[in-house]
C-alpha positions in Angstrom: -169.3 -103.4 -36.6 -169.1 -99.9 -38.3 -166.9 -98.7 -40.3 -165.5 -95.2 -40.6 -166.8 -92.8 -42.6 -165.1 -91.7 -45.9 -163.6 -88.8 -46.3 -166.1 -86.7 -48.3 -168.5 -87.6 -46.3 -166.0 -86.1 -43.0 -165.2 -83.2 -45.0 -169.2 -82.5 -45.7 -169.8 -82.8 -42.3 -167.5 -80.4 -40.8 -168.5 -77.9 -43.2 -172.0 -78.5 -41.7 -170.2 -77.9 -38.5 -168.9 -74.7 -39.9 -172.2 -73.7 -41.0 -174.5 -74.3 -38.1 -171.6 -72.1 -35.8 -172.4 -69.0 -38.5 -176.2 -69.6 -37.9 -176.6 -71.4 -41.2 -178.8 -74.8 -41.2 -175.8 -77.3 -40.7 -175.3 -78.6 -44.4 -172.1 -79.6 -46.2 -171.3 -80.4 -49.5 -168.0 -82.2 -51.4 -167.7 -82.6 -55.3 -165.2 -85.0 -55.9 -163.8 -86.3 -59.4 -161.6 -89.2 -58.9 -160.0 -89.2 -55.7 -159.5 -85.6 -55.7 -161.4 -82.9 -53.6 -162.9 -80.4 -56.3 -165.0 -78.3 -54.2 -166.6 -78.0 -50.6 -168.8 -75.9 -49.0 -171.5 -75.4 -47.0 -174.8 -73.8 -46.3 -174.6 -69.7 -47.1 -177.8 -68.8 -47.6 -178.6 -66.1 -44.2 -175.4 -64.9 -44.7 -175.4 -64.3 -48.2 -179.1 -63.0 -48.1 -179.3 -65.8 -51.4 -182.4 -68.1 -50.7 -180.3 -70.4 -53.5 -177.0 -70.4 -51.4 -177.8 -74.3 -50.3 -174.2 -76.4 -50.0 -175.3 -78.1 -53.1 -175.5 -75.5 -55.2 -172.7 -73.5 -53.7 -170.2 -76.5 -53.9 -171.5 -76.9 -57.8 -170.9 -73.5 -58.8 -167.3 -74.0 -57.1 -166.7 -76.9 -58.8 -167.8 -75.6 -62.3 -165.3 -72.7 -61.7 -162.9 -74.8 -60.5 -163.5 -77.1 -63.6 -164.1 -74.6 -66.0 -167.3 -76.6 -67.6 -171.0 -76.6 -66.1 -171.0 -80.3 -66.8 -169.6 -82.2 -63.9 -169.1 -85.5 -65.5 -167.2 -87.9 -63.5 -167.7 -85.9 -60.2 -169.4 -87.2 -57.2 -171.2 -85.2 -55.1 -171.6 -85.6 -50.8 -173.8 -83.7 -48.8 -175.2 -83.9 -45.3 -178.7 -83.9 -46.3 -181.0 -85.3 -48.9 -181.1 -82.6 -51.4 -184.4 -80.5 -52.3 -185.9 -80.1 -55.8 -183.8 -77.1 -56.2 -180.8 -79.1 -55.4 -181.5 -81.7 -57.2 -182.5 -80.2 -60.5 -178.9 -78.7 -60.2 -177.5 -82.1 -59.9 -179.2 -83.3 -62.5 -178.5 -80.3 -64.9 -174.8 -80.8 -63.8 -174.5 -84.0 -64.7 -172.9 -85.7 -61.1 -172.6 -89.2 -61.8 -173.1 -90.2 -58.0 -174.7 -88.8 -55.0 -173.9 -89.8 -51.6 -176.0 -88.5 -48.8 -176.1 -88.8 -45.2 -179.7 -87.7 -43.2 -183.2 -88.2 -45.1 -185.1 -85.1 -45.5 -189.4 -86.5 -45.4 -190.2 -82.9 -45.3 -188.3 -80.9 -47.5 -186.4 -83.9 -49.4 -186.9 -84.6 -53.8 -184.6 -87.7 -53.9 -186.0 -89.9 -51.7 -189.1 -88.3 -51.0 -191.6 -86.0 -52.2 -191.0 -85.5 -56.0 -188.5 -88.2 -56.6 -187.0 -85.7 -59.1 -184.7 -88.3 -60.5 -187.4 -90.9 -61.2 -189.7 -88.5 -63.6 -189.8 -88.5 -66.9 -189.1 -84.9 -67.5 -185.1 -85.7 -65.9 -183.0 -86.3 -68.4 -179.9 -86.9 -66.1 -180.2 -89.0 -62.8 -177.1 -90.0 -60.4 -176.6 -93.1 -58.9 -178.2 -92.5 -55.3 -176.5 -93.8 -51.9 -178.0 -92.6 -49.0 -177.4 -93.4 -45.1 -173.8 -92.1 -44.8 -173.1 -90.7 -41.6 -176.8 -90.3 -41.2 -176.8 -90.2 -37.2 -174.1 -87.7 -37.5 -175.6 -85.4 -39.7 -179.3 -85.7 -38.2 -177.8 -85.1 -34.7 -176.6 -81.7 -36.2 -179.4 -80.7 -37.8 -181.4 -81.9 -34.2 -179.2 -80.0 -32.3 -179.4 -77.1 -33.9 -183.1 -76.6 -34.1 -183.6 -77.8 -30.9 -180.8 -74.7 -30.3 -183.3 -72.5 -31.6 -186.4 -74.0 -30.5 -185.2 -73.6 -26.9 
């Protein structure tokens, strides 16, 4: 039995599709507080010439600006790909309550792979982690994006 994807992950996948159309690696992120969307962003590293402009960072920045605080207590982050070390660090610093991500990233991920940042004793805040939500859709977006560039 399959279940429909939660709205925040559908929105994150829409953001990822927009990223792909712009020539960016298709990753999207959504910050929620309660049932409200606070921010929805996509990767913009190439178009902004900013190596830190990952979808998660862009969404956290937008949410912080909207809420008027760098502490995003009570917020959840939904993202289409397992966050890298930079993004995991930002998630910890922002005090995100729950992290939901779709596809794992064995090569660049830092949550379930690599440094497993939230499990380190130097990490002062670790969100609850839920993985695999929308994994097949997110993985297909990434696979198609890179296959197109290699082909």
